[in-house]
C-alpha positions in Angstrom: 110.6 119.4 105.0 114.4 120.1 104.9 116.4 118.3 102.3 118.5 116.5 104.9 115.2 115.3 106.6 113.8 114.0 103.4 116.9 112.0 102.7 117.0 110.6 106.2 113.5 109.4 105.6 114.3 108.0 102.3 117.2 106.1 103.7 114.8 104.5 106.1 112.4 103.6 103.3 109.8 106.0 104.5 107.8 108.2 102.0 107.5 111.7 103.2 103.9 112.9 102.9 105.0 115.3 100.4 105.8 112.5 97.9 102.1 111.7 97.9 101.3 114.9 95.7 101.1 115.1 91.9 102.6 117.7 89.5 102.0 118.2 85.9 105.6 116.9 85.3 104.7 113.5 86.9 102.2 112.8 84.2 104.2 114.1 81.2 107.3 112.1 82.3 105.3 108.8 83.1 105.8 109.0 86.8 102.0 108.9 87.1 100.0 106.0 85.2 96.5 107.0 83.9 93.3 105.7 85.5 89.7 105.8 84.3 88.3 109.2 85.1 86.1 108.7 88.2 89.1 106.9 89.8 91.6 109.7 89.4 89.7 111.8 91.8 90.3 109.0 94.5 94.2 109.1 94.1 96.2 112.0 95.3 98.4 111.9 92.2 95.5 111.7 89.9 96.7 108.4 88.6 98.8 105.6 89.9 102.2 106.8 91.1 105.2 104.8 90.1 106.8 103.2 93.3 103.6 103.3 95.4 101.5 100.6 96.9 97.7 100.8 96.7 95.3 98.2 98.6 91.9 97.5 97.1 89.1 95.9 99.2 85.7 94.5 98.5 85.7 94.3 94.7 87.5 92.5 92.2 85.9 94.8 89.4 87.5 97.7 91.3 90.9 96.0 91.0 90.6 95.5 87.3 89.4 99.0 86.7 92.4 100.2 88.2 94.5 98.3 85.6 92.4 99.4 82.7 93.9 102.9 82.0 97.5 101.9 82.3 97.3 98.9 80.2 95.4 100.9 77.5 98.3 103.4 77.7 100.8 100.6 76.9 101.7 99.4 80.3 102.2 95.8 81.4 100.4 94.3 84.4 100.0 91.1 86.3 97.5 89.5 88.5 98.8 87.0 91.1 96.8 84.7 93.2 93.1 85.2 91.8 92.2 82.1 89.9 88.7 83.3 89.3 89.8 86.2 87.1 90.0 85.6 83.4 90.8 87.2 80.2 87.2 88.0 79.0 86.3 89.4 82.5 89.3 91.7 82.4 88.6 92.7 79.0 84.9 93.7 79.7 86.3 95.9 82.4 88.7 97.9 79.9 92.0 95.9 80.5 94.2 95.4 77.4 94.5 91.9 78.0 97.4 91.7 75.5 99.5 93.5 78.3 98.1 91.3 81.1 99.8 88.2 82.7 97.7 86.0 84.9 99.4 83.9 87.6 96.5 82.3 89.2 98.3 80.0 91.5 101.9 81.1 92.3 102.9 78.1 94.5 103.8 77.8 98.1 106.4 80.5 98.1 105.0 83.3 96.0 107.4 85.9 97.0 110.1 85.3 94.5 107.4 85.1 91.7 106.1 88.5 92.9 109.5 90.1 93.1 110.4 89.1 89.5 107.0 90.5 88.1 107.9 94.0 89.9 111.2 93.7 88.3 109.9 93.5 84.8 106.3 94.9 84.8 104.6 98.4 85.4 101.8 97.1 87.7 101.5 94.0 89.8 98.2 93.0 91.7 98.7 90.5 94.4 96.0 88.4 96.2 97.8 85.6 97.8 98.3 85.9 101.6 101.7 87.0 102.7 103.4 87.5 106.1 103.8 91.2 107.1 107.7 91.1 106.6 107.6 89.8 103.1 104.7 92.5 102.2 107.1 95.1 103.5 109.9 93.9 101.4 107.7 93.7 98.3 106.7 97.3 98.9 110.4 98.5 99.1 111.1 96.5 95.8 108.1 98.1 94.1 109.5 101.5 95.1 113.1 100.7 94.1 111.8 99.2 90.8 109.2 102.0 90.1 106.5 99.6 89.6 103.0 99.9 91.1 102.1 97.3 93.7 98.2 96.8 94.0 97.3 94.7 97.0 94.0 92.7 97.2 93.0 93.5 100.8 94.8 95.0 103.8 98.5 95.8 103.3 101.2 97.2 105.7 101.8 100.8 105.1 99.8 101.2 102.0 100.1 104.6 100.3 96.4 104.7 99.3 93.6 102.4 100.5 90.5 102.0 98.2 87.4 100.2 99.6 84.3 99.2 97.9 81.6 100.0 100.5 78.7 98.9 98.5 78.0 96.9 95.3 74.7 97.2 93.3 73.5 95.5 90.2 70.6 96.2 87.9 67.2 94.6 89.2 66.1 91.7 87.1 62.7 93.1 87.1 63.7 95.9 84.9 63.4 93.8 81.9 67.0 92.4 81.8 67.6 88.6 81.8 71.1 89.3 83.1 73.0 91.4 85.5 74.3 94.0 82.9 75.0 97.1 85.1 77.1 97.2 88.2 77.6 100.2 90.5 80.4 100.3 93.1 80.6 102.9 95.8 84.3 103.4 96.5 85.9 105.3 99.5 89.7 106.1 99.5 92.1 106.7 102.4 95.9 106.3 103.2 98.8 108.3 104.3 99.7 111.9 103.9 97.5 113.8 101.4 95.8 110.5 100.7 94.3 110.6 104.2 91.5 112.8 103.3 88.3 110.7 102.6 87.1 110.7 99.0 84.1 109.0 97.6 83.0 108.0 94.0 80.6 106.1 92.3 81.9 103.7 89.6 79.4 102.4 87.0 80.1 99.4 84.7 78.0 99.7 81.6 75.4 97.7 79.9 77.6 94.7 78.7 77.0 91.5 80.5 79.3 91.3 83.5 80.4 88.0 84.8 83.1 88.6 87.2 82.5 87.5 90.9 83.1 90.0 93.5 84.3 87.0 96.0 86.4 84.2 95.6 85.0 81.3 93.5 84.5 80.3 90.0 82.7 82.4 87.6 79.0 81.0 87.2 78.1 80.0 83.8 81.4 81.4 82.2 82.4 79.6 79.1 86.1 80.7 79.9 88.6 78.6 82.0 89.7 80.7 85.1 93.3 80.5 84.1 92.9 81.2 80.3 95.8 82.8 78.6 96.0 85.7 76.3 96.6 83.7 73.4 92.9 82.5 73.5 91.5 85.9 73.5 90.3 85.8 69.9 89.0 82.3 69.9 87.0 82.9 73.0 85.8 86.4 72.0 84.5 84.9 68.8 82.7 82.3 70.7 81.2 84.7 73.1 80.0 87.1 70.2 78.4 84.2 68.3 76.3 83.0 71.4 75.2 86.7 71.7 74.0 86.8 68.1 76.6 89.5 67.3 79.4 89.3 64.6 82.9 88.6 66.0 
C-alpha cells in the first residue's frame, strides 16, 4: 500500500490491514502489551497492540486472562460494567489487582466514564451495552490515546475477536470437592491478518476458581462484588485462613 493511500485511510479512521502485524520493535518500544503465552498465538501482534480494539465473548475468565500479562508488566487496567467481577477472582487469574480499577456500575451515561478511563489507563474492558455510534467513537478514542479497548461481546469493527467456544471444569467425581480446574477452548478472528482462524486451549490451574462465566453474583464467595483494591490484603488473609494456609 502506498504512503498516500495509508494516509488517506488514517484520515478516515480506518486501520490498514498492514497495521495488524507485529514487529520486534513494537514489543521493545511498548507498542504491544504482553499476554500469557497461549493467548499470544491468538493475536496477530503476539500481544495487545496499543490503540487496538479486541472483543471477547463467552467467558469472563478469558477477559481477565487478557489483562493479566499487561498488569503484571506494570500497566493499569479498568473493568467497566461487570459487577460480578471482584478483586480476588481477578487475582486468582493472574491480574495484578494493585493496578486494576473496577467500575461495576458506570451509571446511565457510561460514555464519559469510559472515555476518561481511556485517556488515563492502558487497558479498558467494557461490558455495558452501548449504541453503535458511541462504540465507534470510543474505538477512535482508544486509537488516539494508544489505549487497548477490550469489549465484552460484539463490537463494531473490532480488530480482533476472541470467542470461548467451550468451557469445561474438572468433574467432581475425580475426588475434588470444588471446581478447581477450568479449560476454555478459544477461537480468534478479526480483520486483516487477524482474520485467519486460530484456536488455543486455556487451562486455569488447581486453585479454586469462583468466577462465574455468565452474569450473576459469585456463589459462595465471601467477597463483595465491588470490593476495592484496598481490601485485597484483608480478604486474602481471610481466604487463606479458611483454607488452612498461612496468609
